[in-house]
C-alpha positions in Angstrom: -0.2 -0.1 -0.2 1.2 3.6 -0.7 0.6 6.2 1.9 0.0 9.5 0.2 2.4 11.3 2.6 2.3 14.5 0.5 -1.1 14.2 -1.0 -1.4 13.9 -4.8 -2.1 11.1 -7.0 -0.6 7.6 -6.8 2.3 8.5 -9.6 3.2 11.8 -7.8 3.1 10.4 -4.2 6.3 11.1 -2.6 8.3 13.1 -5.0 8.1 16.3 -3.1 9.2 16.6 0.6 6.7 18.2 2.8 7.5 21.4 4.1 7.1 20.0 7.7 9.6 17.4 7.2 12.2 19.6 5.4 11.9 22.3 8.0 12.4 20.2 10.9 15.5 18.3 9.2 17.1 21.6 7.9 16.5 23.3 11.3 18.1 20.3 13.1 21.1 20.3 10.9 21.8 23.9 11.2 24.3 26.2 9.1 28.0 25.5 7.9 30.1 23.6 10.1 33.4 21.8 10.0 33.8 20.0 13.3 37.1 17.9 13.5 35.2 14.9 14.8 32.7 15.0 12.0 33.4 12.1 9.8 31.3 14.0 7.0 33.8 16.9 7.2 32.5 20.2 6.2 29.0 20.3 6.0 26.2 23.1 5.4 22.4 22.4 6.0 23.0 18.9 6.6 25.0 18.3 3.2 28.4 17.2 3.5 30.9 18.2 0.8 30.8 14.7 -0.6 27.2 14.8 -1.1 27.4 18.3 -2.7 29.8 16.9 -5.3 27.7 14.0 -6.1 24.7 16.3 -6.4 26.6 18.5 -8.7 28.0 15.6 -10.9 24.5 14.5 -11.3 23.2 17.8 -12.2 21.0 18.3 -9.3 22.2 21.5 -8.6 24.8 24.0 -10.4 28.3 24.1 -9.0 28.6 25.8 -5.9 30.7 26.0 -2.8 29.7 24.2 0.6 29.9 27.4 2.5 27.2 29.2 0.4 24.9 26.4 -0.1 21.4 27.9 -0.5 18.0 26.3 1.3 16.5 25.8 -2.1 19.6 23.8 -3.2 19.7 21.8 0.0 16.1 20.8 -0.5 16.6 19.9 -4.2 19.6 17.5 -2.8 17.4 16.3 -0.2 14.5 15.5 -2.6 16.7 13.5 -5.0 19.3 12.0 -3.1 17.4 11.2 0.2 13.6 11.7 -0.1 13.0 9.6 -3.0 15.4 6.8 -2.4 14.3 6.5 1.2 10.8 5.9 0.3 9.7 8.1 3.0 7.0 9.5 0.6 5.3 6.1 0.6 4.7 6.1 4.3 2.4 7.7 6.4 3.1 11.4 7.3 4.6 10.9 10.6 6.6 7.7 10.0 7.9 9.1 6.7 9.1 12.2 8.6 11.0 10.2 11.4 12.5 7.9 8.5 13.6 10.7 6.4 15.5 12.6 9.0 17.0 9.3 10.1 18.0 8.7 6.5 19.4 12.2 6.3 21.6 11.8 9.5 22.6 8.2 9.1 22.8 7.9 5.4 19.9 5.8 3.2 21.4 2.4 4.5 21.5 3.5 8.1 18.0 5.0 8.1 16.8 1.7 6.5 18.5 -0.4 9.3 16.9 2.0 11.8 13.6 0.8 10.2 14.2 -2.7 9.7 15.2 -3.0 13.4 12.3 -1.1 14.5 10.1 -3.7 12.6 12.0 -6.8 13.7 11.2 -5.4 17.4 7.7 -5.1 16.4 7.5 -8.9 15.4 8.1 -8.5 11.8 10.6 -10.7 10.2 12.6 -8.6 7.9 16.5 -8.7 6.7 18.4 -6.0 8.4 20.1 -5.2 5.1 20.0 -1.6 4.8 18.0 -1.8 1.6 14.0 -0.9 1.6 13.0 -3.5 -0.8 9.5 -5.1 -1.0 10.0 -7.2 2.2 10.5 -4.3 4.4 7.8 -2.2 2.8 5.6 -5.1 3.3 6.4 -5.5 6.7 5.8 -2.0 7.2 2.4 -2.3 5.7 1.3 -5.2 7.8 2.6 -3.2 10.9 0.4 -0.4 9.9 -2.5 -2.6 9.7 -2.1 -4.1 13.2 0.0 -1.5 15.5 -0.9 2.1 16.1 1.2 4.7 14.4 2.3 6.0 17.8 3.5 2.5 18.8 5.5 2.3 15.4 6.8 5.7 15.9 7.8 5.0 19.7 9.9 1.8 18.7 11.4 3.6 15.7 12.8 6.5 17.9 14.0 4.0 20.5 15.9 2.1 18.1 17.4 5.5 16.6 18.5 6.3 20.3 20.0 2.8 20.4 22.0 3.5 17.5 23.6 6.5 18.9 24.9 4.4 21.7 26.2 1.8 19.4 28.0 4.5 17.2 29.9 5.8 20.4 30.7 2.5 21.6 32.6 1.8 18.2 34.1 5.3 17.9 34.4 7.4 21.3 35.3 10.2 19.3 31.5 10.7 18.3 30.4 11.1 21.8 30.8 14.7 21.2 27.6 14.6 19.3 25.6 12.3 21.5 23.9 15.0 23.3 22.8 16.8 20.3 21.7 13.6 18.8 19.4 12.7 21.6 17.9 16.1 21.7 17.1 15.7 17.9 15.1 12.8 18.6 13.3 14.3 21.6 12.4 17.2 19.4 11.3 14.9 16.5 9.4 13.0 19.0 7.5 16.1 20.1 7.0 17.1 16.4 5.3 13.8 15.5 3.1 13.7 18.7 4.8 11.0 20.6 
């Protein structure tokens, strides 16, 4: 089943990021930063220099410097490289919002793993492989039929918090970001009403 997160017809569903989703993620990501512990290197509006280079090669945006990336350019990058491939537009609005934000922060594979782990905790057998294929999307559809959306969101956010602890355990240099990551999840929980 396709859930029209953004409204529109079945063919157009999910192609554009709802303003609520992009506003939350852009606010959480902030402006330009080049923190020495950030494995993504220089970042602006959540877009790393590597992602920017990929977007420019793909013709998503014209050549620009990471320091002057505009909101409009960031939104185009997010739509093409995160929103559409993450399949967040095929989910309910609130689940899609959480999944999109996870995909931005943890990459597409990381966002998929968080969703897959959450589905596993909810009792749905899925491969935790970082790919959102028919098995994962089918499990999400089945979960939506038998579990409240609040229940799905609560587990999804809990798995995301657990992921932060795993990251820090693997690489203690990332502890500097732990408080900010946890605060972001708390704000996201409030935004989606759980």
